[in-house]
C-alpha positions as CSV (number, residue, x, y, z in Angstrom):
1,M,-41.2,-31.1,-43.4
2,S,-38.8,-31.4,-40.5
3,E,-38.8,-34.4,-38.1
4,S,-40.2,-32.4,-35.2
5,Q,-43.2,-31.3,-37.3
6,V,-43.9,-35.0,-38.2
7,T,-43.6,-36.0,-34.6
8,D,-45.9,-33.1,-33.5
9,K,-48.5,-34.1,-36.1
10,K,-48.4,-37.7,-34.8
11,L,-48.7,-36.5,-31.2
12,I,-51.6,-34.2,-32.1
13,L,-53.4,-37.1,-33.9
14,I,-52.9,-39.3,-30.8
15,L,-54.2,-36.6,-28.5
16,K,-57.2,-36.0,-30.7
17,T,-57.9,-39.7,-30.7
18,C,-57.7,-39.7,-26.9
19,I,-60.1,-36.8,-26.6
20,S,-62.6,-38.5,-29.0
21,M,-62.4,-41.8,-27.0
22,G,-62.9,-39.8,-23.8
23,I,-66.0,-38.0,-25.0
24,C,-67.4,-41.3,-26.3
25,L,-66.9,-42.9,-22.9
26,I,-68.5,-40.0,-21.2
27,L,-71.5,-40.2,-23.5
28,T,-71.7,-44.0,-23.1
29,G,-71.7,-43.6,-19.3
30,I,-74.5,-41.0,-19.5
31,Y,-76.5,-43.2,-21.8
32,L,-76.1,-46.2,-19.5
33,H,-77.1,-44.2,-16.5
34,N,-80.1,-42.5,-17.9
35,F,-81.6,-44.6,-20.7
36,N,-80.4,-48.3,-20.4
37,E,-82.9,-50.5,-18.4
38,T,-80.4,-53.4,-18.1
39,V,-78.0,-51.2,-16.1
40,E,-80.9,-49.8,-14.1
41,A,-81.9,-53.4,-13.2
42,M,-78.4,-54.2,-12.0
43,G,-78.7,-51.7,-9.2
44,V,-75.5,-50.6,-7.6
45,K,-73.3,-52.6,-10.0
46,G,-75.0,-50.8,-12.9
47,I,-74.3,-47.4,-11.3
48,I,-70.7,-48.3,-10.9
49,I,-70.4,-49.4,-14.5
50,S,-71.8,-46.1,-15.8
51,A,-69.7,-44.1,-13.3
52,V,-66.5,-45.9,-14.4
53,C,-67.3,-45.1,-18.1
54,V,-67.7,-41.4,-17.2
55,A,-64.6,-41.4,-15.0
56,F,-62.3,-42.9,-17.6
57,G,-63.8,-40.6,-20.2
58,M,-62.8,-37.6,-18.0
59,V,-59.4,-39.0,-17.5
60,L,-58.8,-39.4,-21.2
61,S,-60.3,-36.1,-22.3
62,L,-59.6,-33.3,-19.8
63,P,-55.8,-33.5,-19.4
64,T,-55.4,-34.2,-23.1
65,K,-57.2,-31.0,-24.0
66,M,-54.9,-29.0,-21.8
67,Y,-51.8,-30.6,-23.3
68,L,-53.1,-30.2,-26.9
69,T,-53.9,-26.5,-26.3
70,F,-50.4,-26.0,-25.0
71,I,-48.9,-27.7,-28.1
72,L,-51.0,-25.6,-30.4
73,V,-50.2,-22.3,-28.7
74,K,-46.5,-23.2,-28.7
75,R,-46.7,-24.0,-32.4
76,E,-48.4,-20.7,-33.2
77,A,-45.8,-18.8,-31.2
78,D,-43.0,-20.5,-33.1
79,K,-44.7,-19.7,-36.4
80,N,-45.1,-16.0,-35.6
81,Q,-41.3,-15.7,-34.8
């Protein structure tokens, strides 16, 4: 394996980890907002906490998916040549 393939594999692993963390944060925020009575009792602060979880989850998952797709398409194009 060449050095660039090893680097690409590490980068892909990091990006997949970021996607997983982002999805977990989104799901945590949804759970807190809809099903957790403690957050509901906190009022506005509870809403802010659940919204921050969803926001950070979106920040981690969406751009990472686009970059990961770009890398995989590029790799497939290089493989076909």
